[in-house]
C-alpha positions as CSV (number, residue, x, y, z in Angstrom):
1,M,-0.1,-0.1,0.0
2,P,1.1,3.6,-0.5
3,H,2.3,5.3,2.6
4,W,-0.7,7.7,2.8
5,L,-3.2,4.8,2.7
6,T,-1.2,2.8,5.3
7,G,-1.3,5.9,7.6
8,L,-5.0,6.6,7.1
9,L,-5.9,3.0,7.7
10,T,-3.7,2.8,10.8
11,C,-5.2,6.0,12.3
12,L,-8.6,5.0,11.7
13,L,-8.2,1.6,13.4
14,I,-6.5,3.4,16.3
15,L,-9.3,5.9,16.6
16,L,-11.9,3.1,16.5
17,N,-10.1,1.2,19.2
18,T,-9.9,4.4,21.3
19,L,-13.7,5.2,20.8
20,I,-14.6,1.6,22.0
21,G,-12.5,1.9,25.2
22,I,-12.9,5.5,26.2
23,G,-16.5,5.2,27.5
24,P,-16.1,2.3,29.9
25,M,-12.8,3.9,31.1
26,L,-14.5,7.3,31.8
27,I,-17.4,5.7,33.7
28,L,-14.9,3.9,36.0
29,G,-12.9,7.1,36.4
30,I,-16.0,9.1,37.5
31,I,-17.0,6.4,40.0
32,K,-13.6,6.4,41.5
33,V,-13.9,10.1,42.1
34,A,-17.4,10.2,43.2
35,I,-17.5,7.4,45.7
36,P,-15.2,7.5,48.8
37,N,-15.1,3.7,49.4
38,T,-11.4,2.8,49.2
39,D,-11.9,-0.8,48.1
40,L,-14.2,0.3,45.3
41,R,-11.8,3.0,44.2
42,R,-9.0,0.4,44.0
43,H,-11.1,-2.0,41.9
44,C,-12.0,0.9,39.6
45,S,-8.3,1.7,39.2
46,K,-7.7,-1.9,38.4
47,G,-10.5,-1.8,35.7
48,V,-9.2,1.3,34.2
49,M,-5.8,-0.3,33.9
50,W,-7.3,-3.4,32.3
51,I,-9.0,-1.3,29.7
52,A,-5.8,0.7,29.0
53,E,-3.7,-2.5,28.7
54,T,-6.3,-4.0,26.3
55,W,-6.3,-0.8,24.2
56,A,-2.5,-0.8,24.1
57,E,-2.5,-4.6,23.0
58,V,-4.9,-4.1,20.2
59,N,-2.8,-1.1,19.0
60,K,0.2,-3.3,19.1
61,G,-1.7,-5.8,16.9
62,I,-2.6,-3.0,14.5
63,F,1.0,-1.9,14.2
64,H,2.3,-5.5,13.7
65,L,-0.4,-6.2,11.1
66,L,0.0,-3.0,9.0
67,L,3.4,-1.7,9.4
68,P,6.8,-3.0,8.2
69,T,8.7,-1.7,11.4
70,K,10.9,-4.3,12.9
71,W,10.7,-3.9,16.8
72,D,14.1,-4.7,18.1
73,V,13.4,-5.2,21.8
74,R,16.3,-6.3,24.1
75,C,16.0,-6.9,27.7
76,D,18.6,-8.3,30.2
77,T,16.1,-8.9,33.1
78,P,12.8,-10.8,33.7
79,L,9.8,-8.5,33.8
80,K,6.9,-9.0,36.2
81,A,3.3,-7.8,36.1
82,D,3.0,-7.6,39.9
83,Q,6.3,-5.7,40.6
84,S,6.6,-1.8,40.6
85,Y,9.3,-0.3,38.3
86,L,10.9,3.1,37.8
87,V,11.6,3.5,34.0
88,I,14.3,6.0,32.9
89,S,14.4,6.7,29.2
90,N,15.9,8.9,26.7
91,H,13.3,11.1,24.8
92,Q,13.4,12.0,21.2
93,S,9.9,11.8,19.7
94,W,6.2,11.0,20.2
95,V,7.1,7.6,18.8
96,D,8.9,6.9,22.1
97,I,5.5,6.1,23.7
98,P,4.4,3.4,21.2
99,A,8.1,2.1,21.5
100,L,7.6,1.7,25.3
101,V,4.2,0.2,24.9
102,N,5.4,-2.4,22.5
103,A,8.2,-3.3,24.9
104,F,6.4,-3.4,28.2
105,N,2.6,-3.8,27.8
106,R,1.3,-6.7,29.9
107,K,4.8,-7.5,30.9
108,T,4.9,-4.8,33.7
109,P,2.1,-2.8,35.3
110,Y,0.7,-0.2,33.0
111,F,2.7,3.1,32.6
112,K,2.2,6.3,34.5
113,F,3.7,9.2,32.6
114,F,4.2,12.7,33.8
115,L,2.5,14.8,31.2
116,K,2.4,18.5,30.3
117,R,-0.8,20.0,31.7
118,E,-1.8,21.1,28.0
119,L,-2.2,17.5,27.0
120,I,-5.4,17.3,29.1
121,W,-7.1,19.1,26.2
122,V,-6.2,16.5,23.6
123,P,-9.5,15.0,22.3
124,F,-10.3,11.5,23.8
125,L,-6.7,11.2,25.1
126,G,-6.8,13.9,27.6
127,L,-9.8,12.3,29.2
128,A,-8.1,8.9,29.2
129,F,-5.0,10.4,30.9
130,W,-7.3,11.9,33.6
131,A,-9.0,8.5,34.2
132,L,-5.7,6.8,34.4
133,D,-4.6,9.4,37.1
134,Y,-1.7,10.6,35.0
135,P,0.0,13.6,36.8
136,F,-0.3,16.8,34.7
137,M,2.8,18.9,35.2
138,K,3.2,22.6,34.6
139,R,6.8,23.4,33.9
140,Y,8.0,26.9,34.6
141,S,10.9,28.7,32.8
142,K,13.8,30.3,34.7
143,A,12.4,33.6,33.6
144,H,9.0,32.9,35.0
145,L,10.5,31.7,38.3
146,A,12.6,34.8,38.6
147,K,9.4,36.9,38.5
148,H,7.2,34.5,40.4
149,P,9.4,32.7,43.1
150,E,6.3,31.5,44.8
151,D,5.9,28.9,41.9
152,Q,9.3,27.3,42.8
153,G,8.9,23.6,43.5
154,K,5.2,23.3,42.5
155,D,6.0,20.8,39.9
156,L,7.9,18.6,42.4
157,E,4.9,18.9,44.8
158,I,2.7,17.6,42.1
159,T,5.0,14.7,41.7
160,R,4.9,13.9,45.4
161,R,1.0,14.0,45.6
162,A,0.7,11.9,42.4
163,C,3.0,9.3,43.6
164,E,0.9,8.9,46.9
165,K,-1.9,7.4,44.7
166,F,0.5,4.8,43.3
167,Q,1.4,3.3,46.8
168,K,-1.5,0.7,46.8
169,L,-1.0,-0.9,43.4
170,P,2.0,-2.1,41.4
171,V,3.0,0.7,38.9
172,T,5.5,1.5,36.3
173,V,6.4,5.1,36.6
174,V,8.1,6.5,33.4
175,N,10.3,9.5,33.7
176,Y,12.2,11.2,30.9
177,L,15.0,12.7,32.7
178,E,15.9,15.3,29.9
179,G,12.5,16.8,30.6
180,T,12.0,17.5,26.8
181,R,12.5,15.9,23.5
182,F,16.1,15.9,22.2
183,T,16.8,18.3,19.2
184,P,20.2,19.5,17.9
185,A,19.1,23.0,18.8
186,K,18.5,22.1,22.5
187,H,21.6,20.2,22.6
188,R,23.7,23.2,21.4
189,Q,21.8,25.6,23.7
190,Q,22.5,23.4,26.9
191,Q,26.1,22.9,25.8
192,S,25.3,19.3,26.8
193,P,28.4,17.3,27.7
194,Y,26.8,14.2,26.1
195,R,26.9,13.4,22.3
196,Y,23.3,12.1,21.9
197,L,21.5,13.3,25.0
198,L,20.4,16.4,26.7
199,K,21.4,17.1,30.4
200,P,19.3,14.9,32.8
201,K,17.3,16.2,35.7
202,A,17.4,14.2,38.8
203,G,14.8,16.0,41.0
204,G,11.8,14.4,39.5
205,I,12.9,10.8,40.0
206,A,14.3,11.6,43.4
207,F,10.8,12.7,44.6
208,V,9.3,9.5,43.1
209,V,11.8,7.4,45.0
210,A,11.3,9.4,48.2
211,T,7.5,9.0,48.1
212,L,7.5,5.3,47.1
213,G,10.6,4.2,48.9
214,A,11.7,0.6,48.4
215,Q,8.7,0.0,46.1
216,M,10.7,1.8,43.4
217,S,14.0,-0.1,44.0
218,S,13.7,-1.8,40.6
219,V,14.9,0.5,37.9
220,L,14.6,-0.2,34.1
221,D,17.1,1.8,32.1
222,V,15.6,2.1,28.7
223,T,17.5,3.4,25.6
224,I,15.5,4.0,22.4
225,L,17.2,4.4,19.1
226,Y,15.7,5.1,15.6
227,P,17.4,4.8,12.1
228,G,19.0,7.8,10.7
229,D,19.8,11.1,12.3
230,R,16.4,12.5,12.6
231,P,13.8,10.9,15.0
232,P,10.6,9.9,13.3
233,G,7.3,11.7,14.0
234,F,4.0,9.9,14.6
235,W,2.9,10.1,11.0
236,R,6.0,8.5,9.7
237,L,5.5,5.5,12.1
238,V,1.8,5.0,11.3
239,S,2.4,5.4,7.6
240,G,5.0,2.6,7.5
241,Q,8.0,4.8,7.0
242,V,10.1,3.6,10.0
243,S,12.1,0.5,9.3
244,R,13.4,-0.4,12.8
245,I,13.1,0.6,16.3
246,T,15.6,-0.6,18.9
247,V,14.5,-0.6,22.6
248,D,17.3,-1.7,24.9
249,I,16.2,-2.4,28.4
250,R,18.7,-2.9,31.3
251,G,17.7,-3.7,34.9
252,R,19.4,-1.8,37.6
253,A,19.1,-1.8,41.2
254,L,18.6,1.5,42.9
255,P,21.6,2.0,45.3
256,A,20.5,1.5,48.9
257,E,21.9,4.8,50.0
258,L,19.4,6.6,47.5
259,V,16.2,4.9,48.7
260,A,15.6,7.3,51.5
261,G,16.7,10.9,51.6
262,D,15.6,14.5,51.3
263,Y,16.7,15.8,47.8
264,S,15.5,19.3,48.5
265,L,17.1,19.9,51.9
266,D,20.1,17.4,52.0
267,P,22.9,18.6,49.8
268,E,24.9,15.5,50.3
269,Y,22.0,13.2,49.3
270,R,21.3,15.6,46.3
271,A,25.0,15.3,45.2
272,R,24.9,11.4,45.5
273,F,21.7,11.2,43.5
274,Q,22.9,13.5,40.8
275,Q,26.2,11.6,40.6
276,W,24.2,8.3,40.0
277,V,22.1,9.9,37.3
278,S,25.2,11.4,35.6
279,Q,26.8,8.0,35.5
280,L,23.7,6.4,34.0
281,W,23.6,9.1,31.4
282,T,27.3,8.7,30.6
283,E,26.9,4.9,30.0
284,K,23.7,5.5,28.0
285,D,25.4,7.9,25.6
286,Q,28.1,5.3,25.1
287,L,25.5,2.7,24.5
288,I,23.7,4.9,21.9
289,A,27.0,5.3,20.0
290,E,27.5,1.5,20.0
291,L,23.9,1.0,18.8
292,R,24.3,3.5,16.0
293,Q,27.5,1.9,14.9
294,E,25.7,-1.6,15.0
295,N,22.9,-0.3,12.8
296,A,25.0,1.7,10.4
């Protein structure tokens, strides 16, 4: 099929799948908000997760049926659906999300992403994100914080409150440490010391770890690589123009000295956490170089 027809058919099937699942998901989400019974809320959360996993699994089937993309998923650790994970990944494109879904759906608990607040207005998906208890973050620029210092730390407070909801169920928390998608312009602006990555931010995952404690001791270090020098957009994926997606997953244990601490108030703990993240990012940058060489 021509690319435009592949893309149109893929998008129509994904839309149909979304329309079928969004109604029951929203009903369970409203019940969860309206009824104070804790056990019922927990069952509603499980129901919402099951619908989301089924939606993702159907989308995986659509991709494998219609697209020529080779999904090269490598994992050095067993994955369990009843265990919580902290996923740390590089971030290049909207395609990163389908890549993670393809690698993890129904192998680990369903994802929790920290999303930009503006995404709640995306038709259908914004409501689904709300029902799934995804935290909506509002990121403030340095210029804004200079004028409004009272907003300092609000994003981390949202992280803390969101993570409190995850304490009762196994969860996979996904964090893009770079905070934004990689582009050459951002790389130059930051003067990043890494060849293929932006500078990582440790504060967000430090608050996840502080809130969830030992529940988040299992870390999945994910590296995503696309062919060529320009990461594909969503249309290129759904229209069959992405030949290969590599997802490298490496299990890591969170160092015991980082499980408990106060990232905001303890400078020694903050320095240790930042050092651990910096080492992860140095190794990830080297891995990307090796994968690029392998796929050249």
